[in-house]
C-alpha positions as a printed Julia matrix, in Angstrom:
319×3 Matrix{Float64}:
 -12.51   12.67   19.17
  -9.88   10.16   20.25
 -10.65    7.27   22.59
  -8.25    6.24   25.3
  -5.71    3.57   24.33
  -5.39    0.25   26.11
  -3.35    0.92   29.27
  -2.6    -2.79   29.84
  -0.1    -2.94   26.98
   2.7    -0.74   28.37
   3.27   -2.94   31.47
   3.47   -5.96   29.17
   6.26   -4.31   27.21
   8.13   -3.3    30.37
   7.99   -6.9    31.58
  10.35   -7.83   28.76
  13.09   -5.96   30.55
  15.37   -3.2    29.3
  17.84   -5.59   27.7
  15.27   -7.4    25.58
  12.9    -4.5    24.97
  12.4    -4.05   21.22
  13.84   -0.92   19.64
  10.87    0.98   18.23
  11.46    3.6    15.57
   8.68    5.82   14.27
   9.07    6.98   10.67
   7.15    9.9     9.2
   6.92   10.81    5.5
   6.22   14.55    5.29
   5.65   17.09    2.53
   5.02   20.76    3.37
   3.9    20.0     6.94
   5.61   22.85    8.84
   2.39   23.74   10.68
   1.91   20.27   12.14
   5.26   18.46   12.07
   6.39   19.88   15.44
   3.48   18.4    17.41
   3.71   15.13   15.48
   7.43   14.71   16.22
   7.15   15.76   19.88
   4.33   13.32   20.64
   5.95   10.52   18.63
   9.2    10.86   20.61
   7.34    9.93   23.79
   6.53    6.48   22.42
   9.65    5.55   20.43
  13.39    5.18   20.78
  13.89    7.33   17.7
  11.83    9.36   15.24
  12.86    9.62   11.59
  11.27   12.15    9.25
  11.58   12.11    5.47
  11.29   15.65    4.17
  10.06   14.72    0.71
  11.01   17.85   -1.21
   9.11   20.29    1.0
   9.14   23.95    0.06
   8.7    25.06    3.66
  10.49   24.51    7.0
   9.28   20.93    7.56
  12.75   19.36    7.64
  14.39   22.11    9.67
  11.69   22.01   12.35
  11.84   18.22   12.64
  15.64   18.28   12.96
  15.55   21.01   15.6
  13.18   18.89   17.68
  15.56   15.92   17.65
  14.3    13.83   14.77
  16.66   12.14   12.35
  15.84   13.78    9.02
  16.17   12.43    5.49
  15.91   15.12    2.82
  14.75   14.53   -0.74
  15.8    17.34   -3.06
  12.44   17.2    -4.78
   9.07   15.6    -4.12
   9.47   11.91   -5.05
   6.2    10.61   -3.65
   4.87    8.71   -0.65
   6.2     5.32   -1.74
   9.72    6.61   -2.31
   9.66    8.36    1.07
   8.63    5.11    2.76
  11.45    3.2     1.04
  13.99    5.77    2.28
  12.58    5.63    5.8
  12.57    1.81    5.88
  16.22    1.72    4.81
  17.24    4.3     7.42
  15.32    2.55   10.21
  17.02   -0.76    9.43
  20.43    0.94    9.39
  19.73    2.37   12.86
  18.87   -1.03   14.32
  15.08   -0.94   14.55
  13.26   -4.03   15.78
   9.84   -2.56   15.04
   9.09    0.27   12.61
   5.93    2.33   13.01
   4.72    4.61   10.24
   2.83    7.86   10.84
   1.49   10.48    8.47
   2.93   13.92    9.01
  -0.39   15.75    9.14
  -1.31   14.95   12.73
  -4.2    12.58   11.95
  -2.83    9.77   14.1
  -2.69    9.47   17.88
   0.81    8.48   19.03
  -0.62    7.01   22.23
  -1.72    4.01   20.16
   1.84    3.02   19.22
   1.75    0.44   22.01
  -1.51   -0.98   20.69
  -0.23   -1.59   17.17
   3.19   -2.86   18.23
   1.82   -5.31   20.83
   0.84   -8.05   18.31
   4.4    -7.97   16.93
   5.95   -8.07   20.4
   3.68  -10.97   21.33
   4.69  -12.87   18.18
   1.2   -12.75   16.68
   1.88  -10.61   13.59
   4.56   -9.29   11.24
   2.53   -6.32   10.02
  -0.15   -4.46   11.96
  -2.59   -2.01   10.4
  -4.09    0.71   12.55
  -7.66    0.57   11.23
  -9.87    3.64   11.58
 -12.89    1.37   11.09
 -12.19   -0.81   14.14
 -11.45    1.84   16.73
 -14.77    1.48   18.57
 -15.29    5.27   18.53
 -17.49    7.45   16.35
 -15.84    7.32   12.93
 -15.31   10.8    11.46
 -14.3     9.51    8.03
 -16.18   11.5     5.34
 -18.66    9.35    3.34
 -16.87    9.94    0.02
 -13.55    8.86    1.52
 -15.13    5.83    3.16
 -16.57    4.75   -0.19
 -13.2     5.17   -1.89
 -11.44    3.09    0.77
 -14.03    0.33    0.49
 -13.52    0.19   -3.26
  -9.74   -0.01   -2.82
 -10.22   -2.68   -0.13
 -12.2    -4.72   -2.65
  -9.47   -4.41   -5.3
  -6.76   -5.41   -2.81
  -8.86   -8.36   -1.68
  -9.26   -9.51   -5.28
  -5.49   -9.39   -5.8
  -4.23  -10.66   -2.44
  -7.14  -12.82   -1.33
  -7.06  -11.09    2.06
  -9.87   -9.0     3.56
  -8.78   -5.74    5.22
 -11.0    -3.0     6.6
  -8.5    -0.16    6.05
  -5.9    -0.66    3.33
  -5.19    3.09    3.28
  -4.2     3.55    6.9
  -0.91    5.41    7.25
  -0.4     4.19   10.81
   1.15    0.74   10.68
   3.73   -1.31   12.52
   6.24   -3.65   10.87
   8.62   -6.24   12.2
  11.87   -4.73   10.94
  13.23   -8.1     9.81
  10.42   -8.35    7.24
  10.93   -4.91    5.66
  13.42   -6.11    3.07
  10.56   -8.11    1.54
   8.11   -5.2     1.61
   9.99   -2.34   -0.04
   7.48   -0.63   -2.36
   8.27   -0.12   -6.03
   5.4     2.35   -6.39
   6.47    5.95   -5.85
   3.05    7.38   -4.98
   0.16    6.52   -2.66
  -0.21    3.16   -4.39
   2.62    1.94   -2.16
   0.18    1.5     0.75
  -1.78   -1.16   -1.12
   1.32   -2.64   -2.78
   2.89   -3.39    0.61
  -0.16   -5.4     1.68
  -0.15   -7.33   -1.58
   3.55   -8.09   -1.07
   2.9    -9.15    2.52
   0.28  -11.61    1.31
   2.62  -12.95   -1.36
   5.38  -13.44    1.21
   3.07  -15.25    3.62
   3.47  -12.64    6.36
   0.96  -12.38    9.18
  -1.08   -9.19    8.95
  -3.38   -8.04   11.73
  -5.65   -5.02   12.14
  -6.01   -3.07   15.39
  -8.54   -0.3    15.97
  -6.94    3.15   15.95
  -8.89    6.43   15.82
  -8.16    9.12   13.25
  -8.72   12.87   13.18
  -9.66   14.94   10.12
  -9.58   18.31   11.91
  -6.45   19.47   10.08
  -6.83   17.4     6.96
  -5.16   18.66    3.85
  -3.96   16.87    0.76
  -1.52   18.01   -1.89
  -3.0    15.51   -4.32
  -6.39   15.41   -6.0
  -8.43   12.63   -4.27
  -9.56   11.2    -7.61
  -6.01   10.97   -8.98
  -4.89    9.55   -5.64
  -7.6     6.89   -5.84
  -6.62    6.04   -9.42
  -2.96    5.84   -8.34
  -3.76    3.29   -5.62
  -6.08    1.19   -7.8
  -3.64    1.31  -10.72
  -0.76    0.19   -8.5
  -2.83   -2.69   -7.12
  -3.85   -3.86  -10.58
  -0.23   -3.67  -11.69
   0.72   -5.99   -8.84
  -2.04   -8.35   -9.97
  -0.7    -8.36  -13.54
   2.8    -9.2   -12.27
   1.67  -11.91   -9.86
  -0.82  -13.65  -12.17
  -0.12  -12.58  -15.78
  -1.88  -15.58  -17.32
  -5.08  -14.81  -15.45
  -4.84  -11.03  -15.72
  -4.19  -10.92  -19.47
  -5.05  -14.47  -20.58
  -8.65  -14.63  -19.37
  -9.71  -11.31  -20.99
  -7.74  -12.3   -24.1
  -9.59  -15.59  -24.35
 -12.95  -13.85  -23.92
 -12.14  -11.34  -26.64
 -11.1   -14.11  -29.02
 -14.3   -16.03  -28.25
 -16.43  -12.95  -28.95
 -14.48  -12.35  -32.16
 -15.05  -15.91  -33.33
 -18.77  -15.63  -32.51
 -19.12  -12.5   -34.63
 -17.01  -14.19  -37.32
 -19.39  -17.15  -37.42
 -22.28  -14.68  -37.67
 -20.55  -13.01  -40.62
 -20.04  -16.33  -42.42
 -23.65  -17.4   -41.79
 -24.9   -14.13  -43.24
 -22.64  -14.5   -46.29
 -23.86  -18.02  -46.95
 -27.49  -16.92  -46.66
 -27.35  -13.71  -48.73
 -24.05  -13.8   -50.57
 -23.08  -10.49  -48.92
 -20.73   -9.66  -46.06
 -22.22   -7.59  -43.26
 -19.4    -5.09  -42.88
 -20.21   -3.9   -39.35
 -20.37   -7.44  -37.96
 -17.16   -8.4   -39.77
 -15.32   -5.34  -38.39
 -16.43   -6.18  -34.85
 -15.16   -9.74  -35.33
 -11.77   -8.56  -36.6
 -11.47   -5.97  -33.81
 -12.15   -8.45  -31.03
  -9.82  -11.04  -32.56
  -6.98   -8.49  -32.76
  -7.48   -7.3   -29.18
  -7.79  -10.89  -27.93
  -4.6   -11.88  -29.73
  -2.71   -8.93  -28.21
  -3.9    -9.81  -24.69
  -3.06  -13.49  -25.19
   0.44  -12.73  -26.49
   1.0   -10.32  -23.61
  -0.05  -13.02  -21.14
   2.49  -15.48  -22.56
   5.29  -12.91  -22.72
   4.64  -11.57  -19.21
   4.42  -15.08  -17.76
   7.72  -16.04  -19.38
   9.42  -12.85  -18.18
   8.12  -13.1   -14.61
   9.08  -16.79  -14.44
  12.6   -15.97  -15.66
  13.0   -13.24  -13.04
  11.75  -15.54  -10.27
  14.13  -18.32  -11.3
  17.0   -15.82  -11.41
  16.21  -14.6    -7.89
  15.96  -18.14   -6.57
  19.35  -18.96   -8.09
  20.88  -15.89   -6.43
  19.46  -16.87   -3.06
  20.86  -20.42   -3.31
């Protein structure tokens, strides 16, 4: 059950005046959502200057319905994934002069009345990215226990990579200052893009704020297995960690493996000196750990060199 949004925000926006009022565009990635897309688009239009829908390879009437109801529609010929849909929507919103971009899911889980709540911190100059957190809405949280556990685990991974603590890294309802989007384009094609964007925001030094927004699971459906979706998000986050800190990500485990290998090697030598025989099992463990440690260590050096070269190249292009 949704709670009422803060009614004090709309007057604050109107005070800016028509000339200076930010242009708000709501973008909606959608895949096979013909049963819900109509209500999502119609309610979203009440709170935005424009609604853009990305029909991500749907096999139903999702795109046609959205277009009939006045949304600007991007059509992917085949299903390319959530991250790719977001990238297309971000590009289109910037082309159409958005000042603030708000993302919705196409399944009707989000309440469009809270657009004002999540855009207010950007309008007030307090944030560049705002997350609509289902865990800070102040209402009874309907999130299933298994999903809540999965989100908490992903939150922990994102915190370990970005150093930032978020209560809901998987919220699909967010607001972005349009000027910052060029630094947040996801490279992940799937659901991992949601976490990747937050990691990028941290890396870029952007201000991220969370605002309580309720969520509904009445019409929940997912085209993706929740376990594979969870693995996709965690894998994407770890990949960002490996690219941001290759020496730590690969070098620390590599060093530990080498240390363990040397320990077992010393054990092998001690046994040989005492009995004149080589303990094969211990020797094989030593060799295995040394090989794995060497591979990780070499990867750390190569990745660090490659990432440093790319960063220097980008800096040179910007100068």
